[in-house]
Steps between C-alpha positions, in 0.01 A plus 500: 500500500530818680197643328273276710583695820512854359149653469644782288589262221237440226585132488389474866151619412481276193600200710248598769222542239589164355478332841167672576370401158600137556334503845181646350498234230554233761220639723266523201570128445632561148751212524212263579299640208801469271560147628131417456500653149812306412352183650177558303696563183707189571182299561355626171819412316502158670134448405584593142795261505280226644235571234767494230631168633146361510434621145832353387403165654158517334669587171730198535200275571312647202807462280535135597126443439517673164808300409322178591190607307712589198675163513163325535361704212802420285466131585127509425561687175765254387271210595212660311729550201612137513139387531394722211784366285407142591134572423593664170716199406222260599241701307732512197545123514124450534439737210747307284326173588156648435619652173641167385175324595299769321718464190454122511121540535485750216719282278274199569193714435653627175589143398143391575360790302735417213396134517131598510550743213688228307223250570236753397695580183538128425130449564416794276733365229344153536154652493586708196659194336192292580273769362714523188501122469123495541463775243733314259318175563170675439631641173641163397174326582300773331715460188457121503128528549477751225693269265307187572151444589590237755815410671550136589685591822225733611233246417687230690553736794132597506396136492733417787375800695139402442566145620666623815224741580233240462 
């Protein structure tokens, strides 16, 4: 370290310039500005870390809320599905019962219509038979009257009818 005492040495002047430079920096309050800048930067970083921690906490809360909502939604959906299946089964059972009742009603109605149609057909047959019998009887009577001038049965029937009417 002999260069620090010899003004002829270049290292002496470099060391002296360095000391003067450091003193000037210290007098210009550069260390305080650097410290303040570092403190400000540290405060900004700390604020960002605090904000990140706050956001992380909010994200955790939101995640837990969303998880609860999803579970509630899944429960509600499964309940709605069960209810819909129960309703569908109930409606199917009701439809089967209504269909059976409708089939019974239609069968009874068809049986009634068949019975009415049978009765009408029987009545028509009886009517036609009666008309035919009347026509045959008329022909038979017309033939008898044409063959004889008087029929003892007709005369007796007319006499009886006249007595009753009088």
